[in-house]
N, C-alpha and C positions, 0 to 999 in steps of 0.2 A: 588647544584642547588635547587632553591625553588620549592615547589610543584606546578605543573602546571595544568591548566584546560585541560580537554579533551572534545571531542564532546560527547554529549549525544547520538545522532545518526542523520543521515540525514533522514528527513521525507518528504513526498510529499508536494508540495506547497499548495495544497488545505487543507491538514491537518494542516499545520502551520498557514494558514490564519484562519481556524476554531478555533484553540486554542487561537489565539489572540482575536478573536471576543468574545469567551466565557468569557475570562478574563475581557474584556472591558464591556460586558453586566453585569457581576457580580459587577463591580465597578461603574455601572451607567454611563458609558462613551460611550455607543453605541447609539449615536444620536447627534442632533445638540447641540452646546454649547449655553451658555446664549446669549441673544440678547443685543444689545446696540444701542442707538440712536445717530446718527452723523449728522452734517450739510451736506447739499448736496454738498458743495465744497470739502468735504473730502470723498465722498461716491463712487467715481469712482472705479470700480472693486470689490466693496463689494457685498455681497450676501444678498438679502432680506430674512428676517426671517419670515415674515408674509405678507399677501396681502396688497397692497397699494390701498386705495379707494379714489376717488376724493371728496374733500370737497368743490370744487368750479367748476363751469362750465367754459369751455374754448371754445370760448370767453364767457364772462359773460354778454354780451349785443349784440344786433344786430349791426353789423358794416359794413362800406363801404369796398368793396373789391378792389376799385380803386378810383382814383381822378375823380370827376364828380359832378352830381347833384342828390340829393335824391328827389324822387317823388312818387306819387301813380301810380302804373302800369296802372290802369284803365284810367288815364288821357292821356296816350299815345296811347290808343286803335286805334284811327283813323289816326295816323301818317303814311305818305307814302312819297316816293320821290317826288311825284307831289303835294301832299297836306300836307305840314308840319304842325305840331301842335305847337302852341306857349304857353309856360308855364310861368306864372308870378313868379318872384323871391319873396320869402317870404311866399306867400300863396300856390303856386303850386310846387315850386322847391326851394331847398336850397343847396348851394355849400358844399361839403364834401371832405376831403382828405382821402386817404387810411387809414383805421383803425379807423376813426372817428365814434362815435355812430350815428346811424340813428335817425332822428327825430321820435317821437312816432307815427306820422301819416303816415310815409313813408314806402314803402314796395319794393322799387327797386332803382337802381342807374344807370343813363345813363352816360357813359364815356364822359369826357369833349370834346374829339376829335370828338364825334358823335353829337355835338351840334353847333349851330351858335348863337352868342350873338345878341340880339335885343336892340338897344339903343334908348333913348329918345332924345329930341331936344338938351339937354345939353351934349349929348355924354355918359351919364351914362347907364350902362346895366340894363334894367328893366325887361328883360325876356330872355328866351333861346328858340331856335327853334330846334325841332328834327324831323327827317324824317323816323323813324322806330319805330314800337310798341315794348314794352318790356313786358315780362312775369313777373308774380309775383316773387319776391325775386331774380331777375337778378342782378348779381354783388353785392350780399350781403352775408357776412359771418354771418350765423344765430347763435344766442345764443346756446351754447352747440354743435356746429357743430363738434368740435374736441372731447371734453370731456364733459359729463354731470355729475353734482354733484351726488355722490353716486355710480358712475360707477367704475368698476374694472380697475385700471390703469396698475398694474403689479402684477403677481402672486408671491407667495413665492418661494424661490429657484432660483431667477434670478440674474445672475451676472450683475451688473449695468454698462451700457454703457453711453457715453455722451448723446445720444438722450433720454435715460431713465431718466437721471437727469432733462432734460428739461421738459419732460412730468410730472414728479412728481411736479416740481415747478409750472407749469401751472395749475395743479390740486389743488393748494392751499397750498402746503407743503413747508417748509424750511428745514425740517429734515426728516430722514427716519430711520426706525428700521432695523438693519442688524445683521447677525450672527457675534459674536465676532471672530476676527481672532485668530486661534489657535496659541499659543505661543510655538515655537519649539526651543530648545537649542541644538546647535551642539558642541560637545566636540572632538577636534582632539587630538589623543594620539600618542606618539612615540618618543624615544630618538633621532632618526635620522632626525626629522623634524625641518625645519627652516622657519621663516615667509616669505611670498612673498616679493620680493625686496632684499632679502639677497642672496649674492653669496654663493652657497653651496660648502662646502669643500668635499673632498673624504669621502664617506660614509654618506653624508647628502642629504636630499631630500627637495625640496621646498614644503611646505604644501599648497595644493590647494583644497583638497577634501572638507574641511569645507566651502570654498567659493562656490563651485559647489552645495553642498547639501543645503546651505542656499538660494542660488538663485533658486533652484528647489522649495523649500518651499514657497518662496515669489511669484514665478510664479503661484503656485497652490493655493494661497490665504492665506497662513499662515504668521505669524509674526516671522521671524527668529532672533536668537541671537547667535553669535559665541563666545565661550569661548577661552581663550588663550591656546596654546599648553600645554598638560599635559604629563609629562615624563612617561616612562613605570615603574610605581611604584604602587603597589596595593593600598596603603593608599592614594596616591595622586588621583588616578582615583576614588576611593570610595568617597573622599571628594568632587571632582568635580561633581560626580553624585548626591550626597546629596544636594549640592548647587543648581544644575540645577532643581532638583525635587521640590524645594521650589517655583520656579517661572514659571515652564513650564507646558504645557499640554502634551508635548511629548519631550523625550530626545533622541538624536541621538549621540551615542558614536562611533567615527570612528577609525577603526583599533583595533588591540588587540582581534579580535574575533576568531582567529584560535586556534590551540592547541600547540603553541610553548611555550618555557620556559618564554617568556616575554609577553605573551598574557593573560592579567589579566581581561578583560572586564567581562567575565562570572562570575568569582569569586567576582568581585566588585558588580555586579548586584545581585548575590545570597546573599551577605552580607546585602544588603539593601531591599531585597524582595524575588523574586522568578524568576527562569529562566523557561520560558514556552517551548522554543525551542532553541536548539543549533545545527544548521546544517539543511539546507533545500536542497532538491534534485533539485537544479537549478544551471545552469552554464551560465555566471559567477556569483559568489556570494554565493556559498553554505555554507560558514561558518557564516551565519547570526545568530544573537541571538535575540530572542524576550523575553521580560520579563516585570515585573511590580515591581516598587520600591516605597519606601516611604522616605520622608526626615527626618522622626523621628517617635517615637511611637505615634499612633493616627492620624498621618498625612494622607492626602488623597493619594490614589494610583495613580501613574503616569506610563504610558507605556514607555518603553525604547526599542530602537532597536540598537543592536550592528551591525554596518555597516562595512563590510569588507574594508580593506585599499586600495586594487587595484581600480583605478578609474572606470573601466568598471563595476566592481562588485558593487561599491558604487552607481553609477548612476542607475543601474538596481534595486538595493534594494529600492531606492527612488521611482522608477516607480511602483513596484509591491506591496510595503508595505506602504510607506509614503503617496503617492498620494491618494489611496483609503480611507485611514483613514481621511485625511484632507477633502476630499469630503463629507464623512459621517458627520463630525463635522460641516461643513458649510451648510449642507442640499442640496448639489448639486447631480445630478444624476452621476453615474459612467462615467468617461471619455470614449468616444467611438471614437477612431481615424478613419480617412479614411482608408479603406482597398482596396488593389488591388490584383489581382491574377497575378503572374509573373513566368517566367521560370528562374530557377536557373542556373547560368552560369557555375558553377563547383561543383563537388561533395563535400559534407560536411559530415564528420564523426562526430558522436555524442555518448557520453556515454549512455549505455543502460538504466541506472536507473535514469537519470536526465532529467528534462525539460531544454532544451538548447535554449538560445536566441542569435540569430546571426544577427548582424547589417549588412546591405546591402546598396549598391548604387543601384539606380533604374533609368531606362530610358525606353523610348518607341522606339523600332526598328522595322521597317517594319510592323507597326500595332499591335505589341504585346509588352507587358511589360516584361522586363528582370530585374533580380536582381543579382548583382555581390557581393558575400560575401566579407566583409572587414576583416582585421586582427582580430583574435579572442582572443588574449591574454587578460587576465583580467587587465593587466597594460597598455594596448594600448589606450591612451587617444585620439589619432587622429581618431580612429574608431568611437568615439562618435561625433566628430566634422564633419566628412565626411558622416555620415550615413544619408540616405534618409528615412530609415525605419528599422523595425526589424522583424525577422521571428522566430516564436516559433517552435522548433522541439520537439514533445511530448516525454515523457518518454516511455520506452520500444520500442523505435525505434533506429536503429543504424546509423541514418543519412539520407541524401537525395541525390539522384543521380543527376548528371548534366542533365539538360533538364527536370527535374520534375517540375510540377506546385506547387507553394507555396503561402500561404497567407501572404502578407506583411502589417504590421501595419505602416502607413506612419507617418513620423515626419514632412514632408513638404506637402504643398498643392499639390494635384494630378496634377493640371494644370501646376505648376512649374516643377514638375518632368517630365511631358510629353514634355516640351520644351527643356529638357537637351540634350546635345551632349554627347554620351557615348563612351569613349575610353577604349579599353582593349588592352594591349600589353606591349611593352618595356618601362621601366622607363626612363625619361629624365627630367632634371631640367627645360628645356624650357616649359614643359607642365604646370608648375605652373604659369609662365609668361603668357602663352597662356590663361589660365583660367582667370587670372586677366583682360586681355584686352577684352576677350569675355564678361566679366561682364558689360562692358560699353554698350553692345548691349542688355542687359537684358537676356543673355544666360549663363547657367552654363555648364562648362565642367566637367563631372564626369569621373574620371580616375581610373582604376583598374590595378595594376601592375601584369601582368601574363607572362611576357617574350614575345619575338617576335613571337615564334611559338604559344604560347597560344593565342596571339592576332589574328593570322591568323585562328586558329581553331574557335575562337569566331565569326569571320566574316563569316566563312563557315556555322556556325549554325545560323546565323542571330541574333547575340546577341550583336553587337556593330555597331556604325556608322563608326568607323575608328580604325586602329591599328598602333601603332608605331613599326617600324621594322628596324633592322640593321643586317641582316643575310648574312654573307659572303659565297659565293660559292667558296670552295677551288680550284675547277678545273679551274675556269675562272677569279677569282678575282672580279667578279661582285657582287653587293649587291642586295639582295631581289628578283630579277626577277625569279630565278629558284624556290624559295620556294613558291612564289605566285602561280606559275603555278602548283606546286605540291599539295598545300593545298587548292587552290581555282580553281579547274579545271572547265572550262566551264562558269566561272563567269566573267562578264565585270567589271574590276577594273582599277583604276588609281593609279600610284605611284607618290605622290607629295612630292618633296624635302622639308624637314623642315630645317635641318642643316647638314653641315659637322662638324665633331667633332673629337678631338684628344682623343684616348684611350691610357692609360699608367698605370704604376704601381704607386699607391699611397703608400708613405712611410712616416715614422715619420720625423718631422722637423729635418734637419741636416743629414738625411739618415744614421743613426748609423750603419746599417748592410752593408752599401756600396753596395746597390743593383743597378746594372747598366742596366740590361736587363732581359728578361724572362729566360735566361740561368741560372740566379742565383737561380731560383726556385728549382733547383736540389740540392742546398746546404742543408745539414742536419740541419743547425742552422736557416734556414729561414722558418718562419711560414706564410702560405698563407691563404687567405679567398677567397672563390669562389662564383660565381653566380649560380643560379639554372639552372637545365636542361631546355633547350628551350630558354634560354636567348641568345641574339646575342653576348654579351660579353663572355659568356661561349664558344660559337662556335668559336669566334676569338681566345680565349686562346688555345683550343684544336687544332686548325689549326696550330698555331705557335709552340706548343709543339711537334706536329708530325714532323714539318719541322726541329726542333732542335734535334729530336730523343730522347726526354724525355718522359718516360712513366708516366702516371698520378699517379701511385702508388708511384713514387719517390718524388712527390710534397707533402710536409708535410702540411696538411690542405686542400688538394684538395676536401675532402669530406664535408667540412664545407660550407654550402650554405646559402646565404642571397638573398633578392629579389630586392634590389635597389642599385644604386651607393652610395647613402648616407649611407646605411647600411654597405657597404664595408668600407667607410671612418670611420665610427664609430668604427668598429672593429680595424682598424689600430690606430686610435687616442687613444683608450682605452687600447692598448697593447695586445689585444687578438690575433692579427696577426701583422706580420712585414710588410706585403704588401698585396695589392689586386689590381686586374685589374679594371679600371673604368675611368671616365671622369675627365678632369682637373678641371671643376667647382666644383665637389664634393670634390676634394682634397683641393681647396682653401677655401671652406666653413668651413672646420674643421682644417684649418691652417696646412695642410700637404704638404710635398714636392711631386713633380710629375716627374716621369721618362717616357718620351714619348715612345710609342711602335708602334702605327700605326694610320693613319687617316682613317676615315670611313664615310659613308653616312647614315644618319638617315632619313628614309622616313615615310610618312603617307600613309598607304595602305587604299584606300577608294573605296567601291563599286561605280561604275560609276553613278548609279541612285541617290545615296546620294550626290556625289560631285556636280552633276548638279541640285540637288533639292533645295527647299526653305530653308530647315533646316540649311544647311551649308553655306548659303549666308554670315552670320557673320564671319564664319571661313575664307572664301575666302577673305573677306575684311581685316581681321586682318593680314593675311599672306602677304598682300601688303602694310600694314601700316608702314610708315617710323619709327614711334615711337616704334613699336614692334620690328622691325629689329634692331634698335639701342639698345634697351634694351637687346636683346639676344646677339648682337655683343659685348656688353660690358663684357659679361661673358668670362672667360678664356677658350681657346681651341675650340671656335665655329667659324664656317665660314657660313655667311648668304647670300652669293652671289647668291645662287640658290633657296633661300627660296620662296615657293609658285609655283615653276616651276613644271609642269607636266612632270616628267622624262620619263614616258612611259605609254601606255595604253595596257592592256591585255584583249583581247576579249574572 
C-alpha cells in the first residue's frame, strides 16, 4: 500500500479561517481583484469596483410630462370656469407631446384634455381656451429632475440590477468598471466517478459535486470552470492542480481529502506548495484542506481548498469558505441571510468538539416558528434540496433538546416559509403528489418523516399543522382514534381520510426466497428490514407477529430500522434484506414483487382550528380535486374512495 496522508489535526473553524486569511494577505490576495470595464449589456449581476458618477443630467433639458400645450404659467393666472383665458397658438401656446423639449420661453404645460380649441372662420385652430390657472413648472420634467451631472449614481460594491443599468446609461455611460469575476477551477477526483448521464455500474457513482460547486461559484459572482474527472492517482491529481493554478484565482479539488489509502489531495497540494489546514472541527465537512500552490517556480501563489466528497460536506464547505472569499475579492459585504428564532421539533445530538450545521425544514404553527431537523448524513443530498435553513450548534455543546429555541439562517424568504404547511408524521408516497398539487396554489408542503406516533407528539406540542397517521388498535381493529385520544387529550381534532392502502412484504423480483406471508419471517434464512419505533407499519408488524406467536427475537433483522417505505424498498432491492413490510407503490418504484398482508387506513390528523382555518383552504381544495384523486388512484395499492372525508371529530 502506498504511503497515505493523515490529518494534521482538526482545528476550530475560526482558526482555520484565520490561517487562510494570513496566507492570502501575505500573497497580496486579501482584497478586491483587478477591475475591468464591460459594456452595460454584459454588466447584469456584476459588482461595481468604484463609484459611478453622472456625466450627463437626466433629463438633460426641460421636457413636457404629458401631451398638451406649453405656455407661460403667468398667462393663465386669471383663468376660471366662468372666465376662460384664450391663448394664441405660436406666441402664447405651443403644442407638445410627452417628452418633447419645452420652448425656451415656456414654464408649464396644460393637458390637452383641459383645453378647448378656438377656431377661425376657416375652421383652423388659432387659439386654445383654458378654465384653470397653472402654477410654475406644472406638468414639466425639469432638467436634472432624476440625475444631475456630477451626481453619485451608484456606490462601489453594488451588485448591478436591471434598474441600475438603466440609471448608468441615463447618466451618460455605455460601459461600467466592475470587479473581475474570480476564476474558480473545480477538479473532481475519484476512480468510482462517472459523468452525469452515464448509467453507473455497481461500485460507480454519478459525479455531481463539481456541478453543484460550480453553480455555487456562479451564483456568488465567480466564473467557474470544471475539469474532467481525475482518477485517484497522485501524479494525475498533482498535474491537474498545476494546470488549474495557471488559470485560476481559486482551485477546488473535490474528494480525496480524508486519510484513506487513495486520498491524495493533501500530498498533491504539499508537493506544489503548502498545506495550511487539514481537518476543521465542523460537521459535516471536517476533512477540509486549505492550502496555497504554485504552477511552477516563481509563479504566483493560488489558494486551493480540498473539498470533502460527500455532498452535504461539499455544499457546507462552499458556504463557509468559498463564498466569503469570493465576496472579499468582489468587494461585497459578507452575506447576511435572514434569521428567525424557531423551536426545534426533536432532540439533536452533536459531537462535543465540533461546530455542527444542521439543515432544517421551517414553518409557522400557531404563531410560532418551528424547525424540523432533516437527515444529517454527509452523503444525504436530499437534505440540501429540502432545507429551508440551517442551524449552527456551537462547539463544546452536546446538542439541542427538543423544544429549545434555535437561530435558523434561512435559505428561503421568510414570507415563503411562513406560508408553508408543515406535516410531521408517517411517510407516504402520496405526500409527494400532494406537495406537487399544492404548489399550484402557491403553497409549499414541508414534510418531516417521524412516524405516526412522532406526528401525534408534534401536534400535541404545537409543532405541525397536520400529521399522517395509520396506527392500528389491536383490541378493536380501528385505526388512529385510540391513539389520537391518548396523545392529544382535550384537543379538538379531525381525522381526515387521505387513502386506504395495501401493506405487504416487499421481496426481490421473482421472490427467490418464496416468502408467502409474515409467518416466513421466522425462517432462519430470511433477512428482514424493519421500520422505526412509533411507525404505524412497525405497529402493524408487531400486531401480526403476536397473533402468529412469533417473538421479535426470532426475526432476523428485526433490529434494523429505516424511516420510510422507500428506504425499506432500497434495502430489499440492494440485497441488504430479503423482505420488508411496506406499501405496494414503494415496491413498484424499485421493481420489487409484493406479497399483500393487510389493508389499512391512512388519515391526516389535523387540529380542528387548522382544518377550518384559512391556511388549509388549499389542502381542502386539493383533496376534492379530481386530478389529484386520479393521480393517487393510479398508484398501486391505493384506494381513494374516502379521500377528503372527515372520518371523525374528537373534541
